[in-house]
C-alpha positions as a Markdown table, in Angstrom:
| # | Residue | x | y | z |
|---|---|---|---|---|
| 1 | Met | 102.9 | 24.4 | -11.5 |
| 2 | Pro | 99.1 | 23.7 | -12.0 |
| 3 | Ala | 97.1 | 25.1 | -8.6 |
| 4 | Asn | 94.3 | 24.7 | -8.5 |
| 5 | Trp | 91.0 | 25.0 | -5.4 |
| 6 | Asp | 88.5 | 22.6 | -3.9 |
| 7 | Leu | 85.6 | 24.8 | -2.5 |
| 8 | Met | 85.4 | 22.6 | 0.7 |
| 9 | Gln | 81.5 | 24.0 | 2.2 |
| 10 | Ser | 78.2 | 24.7 | 1.2 |
| 11 | Asp | 76.6 | 26.6 | -1.6 |
| 12 | Ser | 76.2 | 29.6 | 0.4 |
| 13 | Phe | 80.2 | 29.8 | 1.0 |
| 14 | Gln | 80.8 | 29.0 | -2.6 |
| 15 | Ser | 78.9 | 32.5 | -3.4 |
| 16 | Leu | 80.8 | 34.0 | -0.8 |
| 17 | Ile | 84.3 | 33.4 | -2.5 |
| 18 | Thr | 83.3 | 33.8 | -5.8 |
| 19 | Ser | 81.1 | 37.1 | -5.2 |
| 20 | Asp | 83.9 | 38.6 | -3.0 |
| 21 | Ser | 86.1 | 40.5 | -5.0 |
| 22 | Cys | 88.2 | 41.4 | -1.9 |
| 23 | Phe | 88.5 | 37.6 | -1.1 |
| 24 | Asn | 89.2 | 36.7 | -4.8 |
| 25 | Ser | 91.7 | 38.9 | -5.5 |
| 26 | Glu | 93.6 | 37.6 | -2.2 |
| 27 | Leu | 93.2 | 34.0 | -3.6 |
| 28 | Gln | 94.8 | 35.2 | -6.8 |
| 29 | Lys | 98.0 | 36.2 | -5.2 |
| 30 | Leu | 98.2 | 32.6 | -3.4 |
| 31 | Glu | 97.8 | 31.2 | -6.7 |
| 32 | Ser | 100.5 | 33.6 | -8.3 |
| 33 | Ile | 103.0 | 33.1 | -5.0 |
| 34 | Cys | 102.7 | 29.0 | -5.8 |
| 35 | Ala | 103.3 | 29.3 | -9.4 |
| 36 | Gly | 106.5 | 28.1 | -10.4 |
| 37 | Val | 107.2 | 25.9 | -7.1 |
| 38 | Asp | 108.5 | 22.2 | -8.5 |
| 39 | Leu | 107.3 | 19.7 | -6.1 |
| 40 | Lys | 109.3 | 17.1 | -7.5 |
| 41 | Leu | 112.9 | 19.3 | -6.6 |
| 42 | Phe | 111.4 | 19.7 | -3.5 |
| 43 | Ala | 111.4 | 16.3 | -2.7 |
| 44 | Glu | 114.2 | 15.5 | -3.8 |
| 45 | Asn | 116.5 | 18.5 | -2.0 |
| 46 | Lys | 114.8 | 18.6 | 1.5 |
| 47 | Pro | 111.0 | 18.6 | 2.7 |
| 48 | Ala | 108.2 | 20.2 | 0.7 |
| 49 | Thr | 107.1 | 22.1 | 3.7 |
| 50 | Gln | 110.5 | 23.6 | 4.4 |
| 51 | Gln | 110.9 | 24.7 | 0.5 |
| 52 | Leu | 107.3 | 26.1 | 0.7 |
| 53 | Arg | 107.7 | 28.0 | 4.2 |
| 54 | Glu | 111.1 | 29.6 | 2.7 |
| 55 | Val | 108.8 | 31.0 | -0.8 |
| 56 | Phe | 105.9 | 31.8 | 2.0 |
| 57 | Asn | 108.4 | 33.9 | 4.7 |
| 58 | Lys | 109.7 | 35.7 | 2.2 |
| 59 | Lys | 105.6 | 37.1 | 0.5 |
| 60 | Ser | 105.1 | 37.1 | 4.4 |
| 61 | Ser | 107.4 | 39.7 | 5.1 |
| 62 | Glu | 106.7 | 41.4 | 1.9 |
| 63 | Asn | 102.8 | 41.5 | 2.9 |
| 64 | Gln | 102.9 | 41.8 | 6.8 |
| 65 | Trp | 101.1 | 38.3 | 7.1 |
| 66 | Glu | 101.6 | 37.1 | 10.7 |
| 67 | Glu | 104.1 | 34.1 | 11.2 |
| 68 | Arg | 103.0 | 31.1 | 13.5 |
| 69 | Pro | 100.0 | 32.9 | 15.2 |
| 70 | Val | 98.1 | 30.8 | 17.7 |
| 71 | Val | 94.0 | 30.1 | 17.2 |
| 72 | Thr | 92.6 | 29.7 | 20.7 |
| 73 | Arg | 91.5 | 32.0 | 22.8 |
| 74 | Glu | 93.5 | 31.2 | 26.0 |
| 75 | Phe | 96.7 | 29.2 | 25.6 |
| 76 | Pro | 98.5 | 27.7 | 29.0 |
| 77 | Asn | 102.4 | 27.9 | 29.6 |
| 78 | Gly | 104.0 | 24.2 | 29.2 |
| 79 | Val | 101.5 | 23.2 | 26.3 |
| 80 | Leu | 103.0 | 22.3 | 23.0 |
| 81 | Gly | 101.7 | 24.9 | 20.4 |
| 82 | Thr | 102.1 | 23.7 | 17.1 |
| 83 | Asn | 98.3 | 22.0 | 17.3 |
| 84 | Tyr | 97.3 | 25.4 | 18.0 |
| 85 | Glu | 99.1 | 27.4 | 15.4 |
| 86 | Val | 98.5 | 28.3 | 11.7 |
| 87 | Asp | 101.2 | 29.1 | 9.6 |
| 88 | Tyr | 100.1 | 32.4 | 8.1 |
| 89 | Gln | 97.4 | 34.7 | 9.3 |
| 90 | Tyr | 96.8 | 38.1 | 7.9 |
| 91 | Thr | 93.9 | 40.8 | 8.3 |
| 92 | Phe | 92.7 | 43.0 | 5.6 |
| 93 | Lys | 90.1 | 45.4 | 4.9 |
| 94 | Asn | 90.2 | 47.1 | 1.1 |
| 95 | Asp | 88.8 | 50.0 | -0.1 |
| 96 | Gly | 85.2 | 50.2 | 0.0 |
| 97 | Cys | 84.5 | 46.8 | 1.4 |
| 98 | Ile | 82.7 | 47.3 | 4.8 |
| 99 | Ser | 83.9 | 44.1 | 5.9 |
| 100 | Asn | 87.1 | 43.3 | 7.6 |
| 101 | His | 88.6 | 40.1 | 6.4 |
| 102 | Gln | 91.3 | 36.9 | 7.7 |
| 103 | Ile | 92.7 | 34.3 | 5.7 |
| 104 | Ser | 94.6 | 31.7 | 7.5 |
| 105 | Ile | 97.3 | 29.6 | 5.3 |
| 106 | Glu | 98.6 | 25.7 | 6.6 |
| 107 | Leu | 101.1 | 24.3 | 4.5 |
| 108 | Ala | 100.0 | 20.8 | 4.8 |
| 109 | Phe | 102.5 | 18.3 | 3.4 |
| 110 | Asp | 102.8 | 16.4 | 6.6 |
| 111 | Asn | 101.9 | 12.6 | 7.8 |
| 112 | Arg | 97.9 | 11.9 | 7.3 |
| 113 | Gln | 97.7 | 12.0 | 11.4 |
| 114 | Ala | 98.2 | 15.4 | 11.4 |
| 115 | Val | 94.6 | 15.8 | 8.9 |
| 116 | Gly | 92.4 | 16.2 | 11.9 |
| 117 | Thr | 94.4 | 18.7 | 13.3 |
| 118 | Asn | 94.9 | 20.6 | 10.8 |
| 119 | Val | 91.3 | 20.9 | 10.2 |
| 120 | Leu | 90.1 | 21.4 | 13.3 |
| 121 | Lys | 92.6 | 24.2 | 13.8 |
| 122 | Met | 91.5 | 26.2 | 10.4 |
| 123 | Asp | 87.8 | 26.1 | 11.8 |
| 124 | Leu | 89.1 | 27.3 | 15.3 |
| 125 | Ala | 90.5 | 30.1 | 13.1 |
| 126 | Asn | 87.6 | 31.2 | 11.2 |
| 127 | Lys | 84.7 | 31.0 | 14.3 |
| 128 | Leu | 87.3 | 32.9 | 16.2 |
| 129 | Phe | 87.7 | 36.1 | 14.1 |
| 130 | Thr | 84.1 | 36.0 | 13.0 |
| 131 | Thr | 82.2 | 36.4 | 16.3 |
| 132 | Lys | 81.8 | 40.3 | 15.1 |
| 133 | Ser | 79.2 | 40.8 | 12.2 |
| 134 | Asp | 81.5 | 42.4 | 10.1 |
| 135 | Cys | 84.2 | 39.8 | 10.0 |
| 136 | Gln | 84.3 | 37.5 | 7.1 |
| 137 | Ser | 87.1 | 34.4 | 7.2 |
| 138 | Val | 88.8 | 31.8 | 5.3 |
| 139 | Ser | 91.1 | 29.2 | 6.1 |
| 140 | Ile | 93.7 | 27.7 | 3.3 |
| 141 | Ile | 95.1 | 24.5 | 3.4 |
| 142 | Val | 97.6 | 24.0 | 0.7 |
| 143 | Val | 98.1 | 20.5 | -0.2 |
| 144 | Pro | 100.0 | 18.2 | -2.9 |
| 145 | Ser | 97.7 | 16.4 | -5.1 |
| 146 | Leu | 98.1 | 12.2 | -5.3 |
| 147 | Thr | 99.7 | 13.1 | -8.5 |
| 148 | Ala | 102.3 | 15.4 | -7.2 |
| 149 | Lys | 103.1 | 13.0 | -4.2 |
| 150 | Lys | 103.8 | 10.2 | -6.5 |
| 151 | Asn | 105.8 | 12.3 | -9.0 |
| 152 | Gly | 107.9 | 13.7 | -5.6 |
| 153 | His | 108.5 | 10.1 | -4.7 |
| 154 | Trp | 107.2 | 10.9 | -1.1 |
| 155 | Asp | 106.2 | 7.8 | 0.6 |
| 156 | Asn | 102.9 | 6.5 | 1.6 |
| 157 | Ser | 102.2 | 8.6 | 5.1 |
| 158 | Val | 102.1 | 12.1 | 3.3 |
| 159 | Ala | 98.4 | 13.5 | 3.2 |
| 160 | Thr | 97.2 | 14.8 | -0.3 |
| 161 | Asp | 94.1 | 16.7 | -1.5 |
| 162 | Tyr | 91.9 | 13.0 | -1.5 |
| 163 | Asp | 92.8 | 12.8 | 2.1 |
| 164 | Tyr | 91.7 | 16.5 | 3.1 |
| 165 | Ser | 88.5 | 16.3 | 0.6 |
| 166 | Trp | 87.7 | 13.2 | 2.1 |
| 167 | Ser | 87.9 | 14.0 | 5.4 |
| 168 | Leu | 86.1 | 17.7 | 5.2 |
| 169 | Arg | 83.2 | 16.4 | 3.3 |
| 170 | Asn | 83.0 | 13.2 | 5.7 |
| 171 | Ala | 84.8 | 12.5 | 8.6 |
| 172 | Tyr | 84.9 | 16.4 | 10.1 |
| 173 | Ser | 81.7 | 17.8 | 8.3 |
| 174 | Asp | 79.6 | 17.9 | 11.2 |
| 175 | Tyr | 82.0 | 19.8 | 13.6 |
| 176 | Ala | 84.4 | 21.9 | 10.8 |
| 177 | Lys | 81.4 | 24.1 | 9.4 |
| 178 | Ser | 83.7 | 27.4 | 8.7 |
| 179 | Pro | 85.1 | 28.4 | 4.8 |
| 180 | Ile | 88.4 | 26.2 | 4.2 |
| 181 | Leu | 89.5 | 25.8 | 1.1 |
| 182 | Leu | 92.2 | 23.2 | -0.4 |
| 183 | Leu | 94.8 | 24.7 | -2.7 |
| 184 | Ile | 96.0 | 21.6 | -4.7 |
| 185 | Leu | 99.8 | 21.5 | -5.6 |
| 186 | Ser | 100.0 | 19.7 | -8.8 |
């Protein structure tokens, strides 16, 4: 399964991703996790997010990722947590690197109505981690391409790379200023 990246932010953000070898190696690992995933089979058998979650859960236990962390400073009892959780998050520091790094991942094979919430919580995850000067954070939203959606026979309500790309570049561009990448599954 081909996967490609859409770098959603400014030139300085793009240079951070392309020049930071710590992020580069982690992004390559994420691409390999997604390799071999057949989205058409997902659509025929069970929800894509559920099957992707099974693949990611296996990798998260191998790599000590945190599953379903809350990305807000204070979280009151009785409030539905889904709007404040990302699917996976991990922090790392490679030998020879002066920065602490965090990657947050959201598997976004859901309704278009969730686009805004997903974008804002990923931005929040980045901002909360990077309050210290030695910390760098990137959020990754895994989405289907328009072609994958069509070939997988998903209904029109499922958001695609186009929906997220447009929202990040237009509707949320004044609010979501931190590094957010789209990993587009075809």
